[in-house]
C-alpha positions in Angstrom: 150.7 -74.8 20.1 149.4 -71.7 18.1 151.4 -73.4 15.4 150.4 -76.8 15.5 146.8 -75.9 15.6 144.8 -77.4 12.6 141.2 -76.1 13.0 139.6 -72.9 14.6 138.7 -74.7 18.0 142.3 -75.0 18.0 142.2 -71.6 19.1 139.1 -71.0 20.7 139.1 -74.1 23.3 142.5 -73.5 24.8 141.1 -69.7 25.4 137.7 -70.6 26.7 139.1 -73.4 29.1 141.2 -70.4 30.8 138.3 -68.4 31.5 137.1 -68.3 35.3 133.6 -69.2 34.3 134.5 -72.7 32.8 135.0 -73.6 36.9 131.0 -73.2 37.1 130.1 -74.5 33.6 132.6 -77.6 33.3 134.4 -77.9 36.7 135.7 -81.2 35.2 137.9 -79.4 32.6 141.0 -77.9 34.4 143.4 -75.3 32.4 147.0 -74.8 33.8 145.9 -71.2 34.8 142.9 -68.8 34.8 142.7 -65.7 32.7 140.0 -63.0 34.2 137.6 -61.9 31.8 134.0 -60.3 32.0 133.3 -61.9 28.5 130.1 -64.5 28.9 129.7 -67.8 26.9 128.4 -71.0 26.9 129.9 -74.3 25.8 127.9 -76.9 24.9 129.8 -80.9 25.0 128.4 -83.3 22.4 129.7 -86.5 23.2 130.7 -88.8 20.6 127.6 -91.2 20.6 124.9 -88.2 20.1 127.1 -86.9 17.6 127.2 -90.3 15.7 123.6 -90.3 15.9 123.3 -87.1 14.7 125.2 -88.4 11.7 123.3 -91.2 10.6 119.9 -88.7 10.9 122.0 -86.8 7.9 121.9 -89.7 6.1 118.6 -91.1 6.4 117.6 -87.7 5.1 119.4 -87.4 2.3 118.3 -91.3 1.3 114.9 -90.0 1.7 115.5 -86.9 -0.6 117.0 -89.4 -3.0 114.2 -91.3 -3.0 111.5 -88.0 -3.2 113.8 -87.1 -6.2 113.2 -90.4 -8.1 109.7 -90.2 -7.0 109.7 -93.5 -4.9 107.7 -94.0 -1.8 109.6 -93.1 1.3 107.7 -95.4 3.6 107.0 -92.6 5.9 103.9 -90.0 6.8 104.3 -86.9 8.4 101.7 -85.2 10.7 100.3 -83.5 7.2 99.5 -86.8 5.4 96.3 -86.7 5.7 95.6 -83.0 5.4 97.9 -83.4 2.1 95.9 -86.5 0.5 92.6 -84.8 1.1 93.8 -82.0 -1.0 94.9 -84.0 -3.6 91.7 -85.8 -4.0 89.7 -82.7 -4.3 87.1 -83.4 -7.0 86.0 -79.9 -8.6 82.1 -79.5 -7.9 81.6 -77.9 -11.2 82.9 -79.2 -13.5 80.5 -78.8 -16.3 81.2 -75.1 -16.1 84.6 -75.7 -17.4 83.4 -76.7 -20.6 82.5 -73.0 -21.6 84.2 -69.5 -21.3 82.9 -67.5 -18.3 82.4 -64.7 -20.6 81.9 -65.0 -24.3 81.0 -62.7 -27.1 77.9 -63.1 -29.1 79.9 -64.4 -32.1 81.6 -66.6 -30.2 78.5 -68.0 -28.2 76.9 -68.7 -31.8 79.5 -70.3 -33.1 79.4 -72.7 -30.2 75.3 -73.0 -30.9 75.3 -73.8 -34.2 77.2 -75.8 -36.8 79.5 -73.8 -39.3 77.6 -73.3 -42.8 80.0 -74.7 -46.0 79.7 -71.0 -47.5 81.3 -69.6 -44.2 85.0 -67.6 -44.5 85.8 -69.2 -41.0 86.5 -72.9 -40.8 87.8 -72.7 -37.4 85.5 -71.8 -34.5 87.1 -68.8 -32.2 87.5 -68.7 -28.3 87.9 -66.2 -26.3 91.7 -65.7 -26.3 91.7 -65.2 -30.3 89.7 -63.0 -32.8 89.5 -62.8 -36.2 88.1 -58.8 -36.3 91.8 -57.1 -35.2 93.4 -55.3 -37.5 96.4 -56.5 -39.5 99.4 -54.4 -39.4 99.5 -51.5 -42.1 101.9 -53.3 -44.2 99.6 -56.3 -44.9 96.6 -53.5 -44.7 98.4 -51.8 -47.9 98.0 -55.0 -50.1 94.4 -55.4 -50.0 91.7 -55.1 -47.4 90.2 -58.3 -45.9 86.4 -58.8 -45.9 86.1 -58.2 -42.3 88.1 -54.8 -42.5 85.7 -53.9 -45.5 82.6 -54.7 -43.1 84.1 -52.9 -40.4 84.5 -49.9 -42.5 81.1 -50.2 -43.7 79.7 -50.3 -40.2 82.0 -47.1 -39.1 79.8 -45.5 -41.5 76.6 -46.5 -40.9 77.4 -45.3 -37.2 77.5 -41.5 -38.5 75.2 -41.7 -41.4 72.4 -39.3 -41.3 69.7 -41.2 -43.1 68.1 -37.9 -44.1 71.1 -38.2 -47.0 69.0 -38.3 -50.5 72.5 -38.1 -52.8 75.7 -40.6 -53.2 77.8 -37.5 -53.2 76.7 -36.5 -49.3 77.6 -40.3 -48.4 81.2 -39.6 -50.1 82.0 -36.2 -48.2 80.8 -38.0 -44.8 83.7 -40.7 -45.5 86.0 -38.0 -46.4 85.1 -36.2 -43.2 85.5 -39.7 -41.1 89.0 -39.9 -42.7 89.8 -36.4 -41.8 88.7 -37.3 -38.0 91.0 -40.5 -38.5 88.0 -42.4 -37.9 88.9 -44.2 -41.4 91.8 -44.9 -43.3 92.7 -43.3 -46.8 92.3 -47.0 -48.0 89.0 -47.9 -45.7 87.4 -44.6 -47.2 88.0 -46.0 -50.9 86.5 -49.4 -50.5 83.3 -47.7 -48.5 80.2 -48.9 -51.2 78.6 -45.1 -51.1 76.1 -46.4 -53.7 74.9 -49.7 -51.4 74.6 -47.3 -48.1 72.5 -45.0 -50.2 70.7 -48.1 -51.2 69.9 -48.8 -47.9 68.7 -45.5 -46.7 66.2 -45.5 -49.7 65.0 -49.0 -49.0 61.9 -49.6 -47.2 64.1 -50.2 -43.6 65.7 -47.1 -44.5 62.5 -44.9 -45.0 60.8 -46.9 -41.8 63.8 -45.8 -40.0 63.6 -42.2 -41.1 60.1 -42.1 -39.9 61.1 -43.4 -36.7 60.8 -41.5 -33.2 64.0 -42.8 -31.4 67.4 -44.3 -33.0 69.9 -46.2 -31.1 73.2 -47.4 -32.8 76.0 -49.2 -32.0 74.1 -50.7 -28.6 77.0 -52.4 -26.5 75.8 -54.9 -23.9 76.6 -57.1 -21.7 74.2 -59.6 -19.7 74.3 -62.7 -17.9 72.8 -65.5 -19.8 72.3 -69.1 -18.3 73.3 -72.2 -20.4 71.7 -75.4 -20.9 74.0 -76.9 -18.0 72.7 -73.9 -15.6 76.2 -72.1 -15.8 76.1 -68.2 -15.8 77.8 -66.9 -18.8 78.6 -63.4 -19.4 77.5 -62.6 -22.9 78.7 -59.3 -24.5 77.9 -57.8 -27.9 77.4 -55.3 -30.4 73.6 -54.3 -31.9 74.0 -52.4 -35.0 71.0 -50.4 -34.6 67.5 -50.4 -33.2 64.7 -47.8 -34.1 61.2 -47.5 -32.4 58.4 -47.0 -34.9 55.6 -44.8 -34.5 53.7 -47.5 -33.2 56.2 -47.5 -30.1 57.6 -50.9 -31.7 61.2 -52.0 -31.3 63.0 -52.5 -34.6 66.4 -54.8 -34.5 68.6 -54.5 -37.7 71.7 -56.1 -38.1 74.3 -55.0 -40.9 76.0 -57.5 -42.9 78.6 -57.3 -46.0 79.2 -61.0 -46.9 79.6 -61.7 -50.5 76.4 -62.3 -52.0 76.4 -61.8 -56.3 80.2 -63.5 -56.3 79.3 -66.4 -54.1 75.8 -67.7 -55.1 75.2 -68.7 -58.8 71.6 -67.7 -58.3 71.7 -64.5 -56.3 69.6 -64.0 -52.8 67.1 -66.8 -53.5 70.2 -69.2 -53.4 71.5 -67.5 -50.2 68.6 -66.6 -48.0 68.4 -69.9 -46.4 72.2 -69.9 -46.1 72.3 -66.5 -44.2 69.3 -67.4 -42.2 70.9 -70.3 -40.6 74.4 -68.4 -40.3 72.5 -65.3 -38.7 69.4 -66.3 -36.7 71.1 -67.5 -33.6 73.1 -64.5 -33.6 70.1 -62.1 -33.9 68.1 -64.3 -31.3 71.1 -63.7 -28.8 70.8 -59.7 -29.6 67.0 -60.1 -29.3 67.2 -62.0 -25.7 70.0 -59.4 -24.5 68.3 -56.2 -25.2 64.7 -57.5 -24.1 66.3 -58.5 -20.8 68.4 -55.2 -20.3 65.4 -52.8 -21.3 62.6 -54.4 -20.3 60.7 -54.1 -23.5 60.2 -56.3 -26.3 62.2 -56.4 -29.8 59.0 -56.8 -32.1 61.2 -57.5 -35.4 64.4 -58.6 -36.0 66.5 -57.8 -39.5 69.2 -58.2 -41.7 70.2 -56.4 -44.2 72.7 -57.2 -46.8 74.8 -54.4 -48.7 76.1 -56.8 -51.5 72.7 -56.5 -53.4 70.7 -54.7 -51.1 68.6 -57.4 -49.6 66.5 -57.2 -46.2 65.6 -60.5 -44.8 63.1 -60.7 -41.6 64.1 -63.6 -38.9 
């Protein structure tokens, strides 16, 4: 019998049939002898008709799966049909909020609120996932610093310069100190226009800063701003300098390193309208943010261009 066995149950079933429990479980199945054993088991007999029905169910499920794989309707609805349909038909109630980032820098927000001027170095509008101000790899910096990198170096010097400096050598000494502290690279220290920095200190704005009662530099801020669509946007920015004059007025200054002399044939007379259009929205956002955060009025807003030493009041 064992040598003729073809399936595992050809071994198991004869052993079960000899167990005394079979007399209670299935009295219709009679074995030629009983073998007493303490093991317990349950033997379920599936009729052929039921097995065929189950096979048909399996085939129906396979057919349904094939229809689903081919994205064909299956003609059946489950108990979750209405629930899923409601989810798939969901209409987001705040679609206008998806048109803008929930968090934007002042530069990004400025670009969305105004058109690019024809003299701008940036022909593409930035989004929150890219930046034009990231440092380039060193092997690329060794070739030539970009305008943005020169501007960053100049801003670093202005962040640390004393407005009591009266000689260009003192500013050069400062750039060397910043280089030693690794706040500037050697190449960045070389491109800083110390003459232009001194010219600013000696300008009318520089003189007013020297007489100021308070000076605040590199003012980082974040504030919630409502857009025209009444969406809340977190705006982040950095104001270069705000000083308080003897009358208690807050004066905002933003430094610019745009090329004026080489780009505009008629100098600042031609550049003024372009620069005003380019930066007035940015200064307006700075002013709006600082006034909201400090709960104080910004009385004056100025742009100062190091190329040529031009001050522009907005």
